[in-house]
LUMSE-516103 format. One record per residue (C-alpha): residue number from 0; x, y, z. Coordinates in steps of 0.5 Angstrom, whole numbers, m for minus. Example, Ala and Ser with C-alpha at 12.3 -4.5 7.8 and 13.67 -1.06 7.14 Angstrom:
# LUMSE-516103
<rec 0, <25, m9, 16>>
<rec 1, <27, m2, 14>>
END
This chain:
# LUMSE-516103
<rec 0, <m51, m8, m23>>
<rec 1, <m45, m4, m27>>
<rec 2, <m38, m7, m25>>
<rec 3, <m33, m2, m26>>
<rec 4, <m27, m6, m24>>
<rec 5, <m24, m12, m27>>
<rec 6, <m18, m17, m26>>
<rec 7, <m14, m17, m32>>
<rec 8, <m11, m24, m31>>
<rec 9, <m13, m31, m29>>
<rec 10, <m12, m33, m22>>
<rec 11, <m7, m40, m22>>
<rec 12, <m6, m39, m14>>
<rec 13, <m8, m34, m10>>
<rec 14, <m4, m32, m4>>
<rec 15, <m6, m29, 2>>
<rec 16, <m3, m23, 5>>
<rec 17, <1, m27, 10>>
<rec 18, <4, m32, 5>>
<rec 19, <6, m26, 1>>
<rec 20, <10, m23, 7>>
<rec 21, <13, m29, 9>>
<rec 22, <15, m31, 2>>
<rec 23, <18, m24, 2>>
<rec 24, <22, m25, 8>>
<rec 25, <24, m32, 6>>
<rec 26, <27, m29, 0>>
<rec 27, <31, m23, 3>>
<rec 28, <33, m28, 9>>
<rec 29, <30, m24, 14>>
<rec 30, <27, m28, 20>>
<rec 31, <20, m26, 23>>
<rec 32, <23, m25, 29>>
<rec 33, <28, m20, 26>>
<rec 34, <23, m17, 22>>
<rec 35, <18, m16, 28>>
<rec 36, <23, m13, 32>>
<rec 37, <26, m8, 27>>
<rec 38, <19, m6, 25>>
<rec 39, <17, m5, 32>>
<rec 40, <11, m10, 32>>
<rec 41, <9, m15, 37>>
<rec 42, <12, m22, 38>>
<rec 43, <8, m27, 33>>
<rec 44, <5, m21, 29>>
<rec 45, <7, m24, 22>>
<rec 46, <4, m30, 24>>
<rec 47, <m3, m26, 25>>
<rec 48, <m2, m22, 19>>
<rec 49, <m9, m21, 16>>
<rec 50, <m12, m18, 10>>
<rec 51, <m14, m12, 13>>
<rec 52, <m8, m9, 18>>
<rec 53, <m8, m3, 22>>
<rec 54, <m6, 3, 18>>
<rec 55, <m1, 4, 24>>
<rec 56, <2, m3, 23>>
<rec 57, <3, m1, 15>>
<rec 58, <6, 5, 17>>
<rec 59, <11, 2, 22>>
<rec 60, <13, m3, 16>>
<rec 61, <14, 2, 11>>
<rec 62, <19, 6, 16>>
<rec 63, <23, 0, 17>>
<rec 64, <23, m3, 10>>
<rec 65, <21, 2, 5>>
<rec 66, <24, m3, 0>>
<rec 67, <18, m8, 1>>
<rec 68, <12, m7, m3>>
<rec 69, <6, m6, 1>>
<rec 70, <1, m6, m5>>
<rec 71, <4, m13, m7>>
<rec 72, <3, m15, 0>>
<rec 73, <m4, m13, 1>>
<rec 74, <m6, m17, m6>>
<rec 75, <m7, m11, m11>>
<rec 76, <m1, m10, m15>>
<rec 77, <4, m16, m18>>
<rec 78, <11, m16, m16>>
<rec 79, <15, m20, m21>>
<rec 80, <19, m25, m16>>
<rec 81, <12, m28, m16>>
<rec 82, <13, m31, m22>>
<rec 83, <19, m35, m20>>
<rec 84, <14, m40, m16>>
<rec 85, <9, m40, m22>>
<rec 86, <4, m37, m16>>
<rec 87, <1, m31, m21>>
<rec 88, <m4, m27, m18>>
<rec 89, <m10, m23, m21>>
<rec 90, <m7, m16, m23>>
<rec 91, <m12, m11, m20>>
<rec 92, <m14, m5, m24>>
<rec 93, <m11, 2, m23>>
<rec 94, <m18, 4, m20>>
<rec 95, <m18, m1, m15>>
<rec 96, <m11, 1, m13>>
<rec 97, <m14, 8, m12>>
<rec 98, <m20, 5, m8>>
<rec 99, <m16, 2, m3>>
<rec 100, <m11, 8, m3>>
<rec 101, <m17, 12, m1>>
<rec 102, <m20, 7, 4>>
<rec 103, <m13, 7, 8>>
<rec 104, <m13, 15, 8>>
<rec 105, <m20, 16, 11>>
<rec 106, <m18, 11, 16>>
<rec 107, <m23, 5, 14>>
<rec 108, <m21, m2, 14>>
<rec 109, <m24, m7, 9>>
<rec 110, <m28, m11, 15>>
<rec 111, <m31, m4, 18>>
<rec 112, <m33, m2, 11>>
<rec 113, <m36, m9, 8>>
<rec 114, <m40, m10, 15>>
<rec 115, <m44, m3, 13>>
<rec 116, <m46, m5, 6>>
<rec 117, <m53, m7, 6>>
<rec 118, <m52, m13, 1>>
<rec 119, <m48, m19, 3>>
<rec 120, <m46, m20, m5>>
<rec 121, <m43, m14, m5>>
<rec 122, <m40, m15, 2>>
<rec 123, <m37, m21, 0>>
<rec 124, <m34, m18, m7>>
<rec 125, <m31, m13, m3>>
<rec 126, <m27, m18, 1>>
<rec 127, <m25, m22, m5>>
<rec 128, <m23, m16, m9>>
<rec 129, <m16, m15, m5>>
<rec 130, <m14, m21, m7>>
<rec 131, <m17, m21, m14>>
<rec 132, <m22, m27, m13>>
<rec 133, <m27, m22, m15>>
<rec 134, <m29, m16, m18>>
<rec 135, <m32, m9, m15>>
<rec 136, <m38, m6, m16>>
<rec 137, <m40, 1, m17>>
<rec 138, <m44, 1, m11>>
<rec 139, <m38, 0, m7>>
<rec 140, <m35, 6, m9>>
<rec 141, <m41, 10, m9>>
<rec 142, <m42, 8, m1>>
<rec 143, <m35, 10, 0>>
<rec 144, <m36, 17, m3>>
<rec 145, <m43, 17, 0>>
<rec 146, <m40, 16, 7>>
<rec 147, <m34, 21, 6>>
<rec 148, <m37, 27, 2>>
<rec 149, <m30, 29, 2>>
<rec 150, <m28, 23, m2>>
<rec 151, <m27, 25, m10>>
<rec 152, <m30, 19, m14>>
<rec 153, <m27, 22, m20>>
<rec 154, <m20, 21, m17>>
<rec 155, <m22, 14, m16>>
<rec 156, <m25, 12, m23>>
<rec 157, <m20, 17, m27>>
<rec 158, <m14, 18, m23>>
<rec 159, <m15, 25, m25>>
<rec 160, <m15, 30, m19>>
<rec 161, <m14, 29, m11>>
<rec 162, <m16, 24, m7>>
<rec 163, <m21, 29, m3>>
<rec 164, <m25, 34, m6>>
<rec 165, <m24, 42, m4>>
<rec 166, <m29, 45, 0>>
<rec 167, <m35, 46, m4>>
<rec 168, <m41, 42, m7>>
<rec 169, <m41, 35, m9>>
<rec 170, <m46, 33, m15>>
<rec 171, <m48, 26, m16>>
<rec 172, <m52, 24, m22>>
<rec 173, <m58, 19, m19>>
<rec 174, <m62, 17, m24>>
<rec 175, <m59, 12, m29>>
<rec 176, <m65, 14, m34>>
<rec 177, <m63, 18, m40>>
<rec 178, <m66, 25, m42>>
<rec 179, <m68, 27, m49>>
<rec 180, <m67, 34, m47>>
<rec 181, <m60, 38, m48>>
<rec 182, <m56, 38, m41>>
<rec 183, <m53, 45, m42>>
<rec 184, <m53, 50, m36>>
<rec 185, <m60, 50, m33>>
<rec 186, <m63, 54, m27>>
<rec 187, <m66, 49, m22>>
<rec 188, <m71, 53, m18>>
<rec 189, <m70, 50, m10>>
<rec 190, <m77, 50, m7>>
<rec 191, <m79, 50, 0>>
<rec 192, <m83, 43, 1>>
<rec 193, <m85, 44, 8>>
<rec 194, <m89, 51, 6>>
<rec 195, <m93, 47, 1>>
<rec 196, <m98, 42, 3>>
<rec 197, <m95, 36, 0>>
<rec 198, <m91, 35, m6>>
<rec 199, <m98, 35, m11>>
<rec 200, <m99, 42, m9>>
<rec 201, <m92, 44, m10>>
<rec 202, <m92, 41, m17>>
<rec 203, <m98, 44, m18>>
<rec 204, <m96, 51, m17>>
<rec 205, <m89, 52, m19>>
<rec 206, <m90, 60, m18>>
<rec 207, <m90, 59, m10>>
<rec 208, <m86, 57, m4>>
<rec 209, <m79, 59, m8>>
<rec 210, <m73, 59, m4>>
<rec 211, <m68, 61, m10>>
<rec 212, <m65, 58, m16>>
<rec 213, <m59, 53, m17>>
<rec 214, <m55, 53, m24>>
<rec 215, <m51, 47, m25>>
<rec 216, <m48, 45, m32>>
<rec 217, <m49, 39, m36>>
<rec 218, <m54, 35, m32>>
<rec 219, <m61, 32, m34>>
<rec 220, <m67, 37, m35>>
<rec 221, <m70, 38, m28>>
<rec 222, <m77, 41, m26>>
<rec 223, <m74, 43, m19>>
<rec 224, <m71, 41, m13>>
<rec 225, <m72, 41, m5>>
<rec 226, <m68, 39, 1>>
<rec 227, <m68, 32, 4>>
<rec 228, <m71, 31, 11>>
<rec 229, <m70, 24, 15>>
<rec 230, <m65, 18, 14>>
<rec 231, <m68, 13, 10>>
<rec 232, <m63, 14, 4>>
<rec 233, <m57, 15, 9>>
<rec 234, <m51, 15, 7>>
<rec 235, <m53, 16, 0>>
<rec 236, <m57, 22, 2>>
<rec 237, <m57, 26, 8>>
<rec 238, <m62, 30, 12>>
<rec 239, <m60, 37, 9>>
<rec 240, <m58, 35, 2>>
<rec 241, <m61, 37, m4>>
<rec 242, <m64, 33, m9>>
<rec 243, <m67, 35, m16>>
<rec 244, <m72, 32, m19>>
<rec 245, <m77, 30, m26>>
<rec 246, <m84, 30, m25>>
<rec 247, <m88, 24, m26>>
<rec 248, <m95, 24, m29>>
<rec 249, <m96, 17, m30>>
<rec 250, <m95, 13, m24>>
<rec 251, <m96, 6, m27>>
<rec 252, <m90, 7, m32>>
<rec 253, <m85, 8, m26>>
<rec 254, <m78, 6, m28>>
<rec 255, <m77, 0, m22>>
<rec 256, <m70, 1, m18>>
<rec 257, <m70, 8, m19>>
<rec 258, <m70, 13, m13>>
<rec 259, <m77, 17, m13>>
<rec 260, <m79, 23, m9>>
<rec 261, <m86, 20, m7>>
<rec 262, <m92, 24, m3>>
<rec 263, <m98, 19, m1>>
<rec 264, <m103, 18, 4>>
<rec 265, <m104, 11, 8>>
<rec 266, <m110, 11, 14>>
<rec 267, <m111, 18, 13>>
<rec 268, <m104, 20, 14>>
<rec 269, <m100, 24, 9>>
<rec 270, <m93, 22, 8>>
<rec 271, <m87, 25, 4>>
<rec 272, <m81, 21, 3>>
<rec 273, <m75, 19, m2>>
<rec 274, <m75, 11, m3>>
<rec 275, <m73, 6, m9>>
<rec 276, <m79, 4, m12>>
<rec 277, <m79, m4, m14>>
<rec 278, <m84, m8, m16>>
<rec 279, <m89, m11, m11>>
<rec 280, <m92, m18, m11>>
<rec 281, <m99, m15, m9>>
<rec 282, <m103, m13, m16>>
<rec 283, <m104, m5, m16>>
<rec 284, <m98, m4, m11>>
<rec 285, <m91, m2, m11>>
<rec 286, <m85, m3, m6>>
<rec 287, <m82, 3, m3>>
<rec 288, <m75, 1, m1>>
<rec 289, <m70, 5, 3>>
<rec 290, <m62, 5, 3>>
<rec 291, <m62, 5, 10>>
<rec 292, <m63, m2, 13>>
<rec 293, <m66, 1, 19>>
<rec 294, <m72, 2, 15>>
<rec 295, <m76, m4, 13>>
<rec 296, <m79, m4, 6>>
<rec 297, <m87, m3, 5>>
<rec 298, <m92, m4, 0>>
<rec 299, <m97, 2, m2>>
<rec 300, <m103, 2, m7>>
<rec 301, <m101, 6, m13>>
<rec 302, <m108, 9, m12>>
<rec 303, <m106, 12, m5>>
<rec 304, <m100, 16, m9>>
<rec 305, <m101, 24, m9>>
<rec 306, <m95, 25, m13>>
<rec 307, <m88, 23, m16>>
<rec 308, <m82, 25, m18>>
<rec 309, <m76, 22, m21>>
<rec 310, <m69, 24, m17>>
<rec 311, <m64, 26, m22>>
<rec 312, <m59, 29, m18>>
<rec 313, <m56, 30, m11>>
<rec 314, <m52, 36, m8>>
<rec 315, <m48, 36, m2>>
<rec 316, <m45, 42, 1>>
<rec 317, <m38, 40, 5>>
<rec 318, <m32, 43, 8>>
<rec 319, <m25, 40, 9>>
<rec 320, <m24, 38, 16>>
END
């Protein structure tokens, strides 16, 4: 997977958040009891201080001790006094700092978010990232932005703009494949997939079942767009989102690991779904994989496929709450 954060120094010794807090108290000659009392925390709060403290706890500490660098305590910034003991920690990139900033703003804890990520490796890397023991993958940022549509991914990655989008549309490029066609402004026809018999019918007659047109600048060439139904790709896609697609003519040459709109038949029943397509252990089959873990992967014969389209772009309407 593509990794977008990286640490800029080797770890000699990694301190926990509790250890950093205690070292700051010791350096400033403040007892734990005095710190807890002034901050309005319960007795023993310092000894129980973890890697993902509640926002209310951090707010109390900030109010009582504004001179204490909370970012350093939590492990995603470096404070100069650490060098006195030789306990250098990894300096996390500005992107990671903004990620954890937004995580706090939406009221998530590191634990709650990591428990939802459908990938143990990504889960572990997210847990390690705060203390600089590992890198964070782009999937984690994508998951946060998908779960909270108002989060501005551009702010996290570039630092430009505000943490949250204003009312309007979120437009995300889905496919990692590059198009040879120019990506200037284009009109994409929005079709009513429910009115068509199936995806094959919709792709075969592009003059019918038209709901309207969408104009989007600087995106890959698309053949059309439809509304999403179901929750198999939640939270990357939600029911009511719009996906723009590129028609696939040769089902044997699909790009594995990409997201597709697929129409197929099994046991006399027709299905239309959006799934990741992966290789199957069965000859002549492909494996359909959901992002939502409540949906099990399934192998289908390529011969059962009516039509396929590569999902290039997703569009989600959102409003600030």
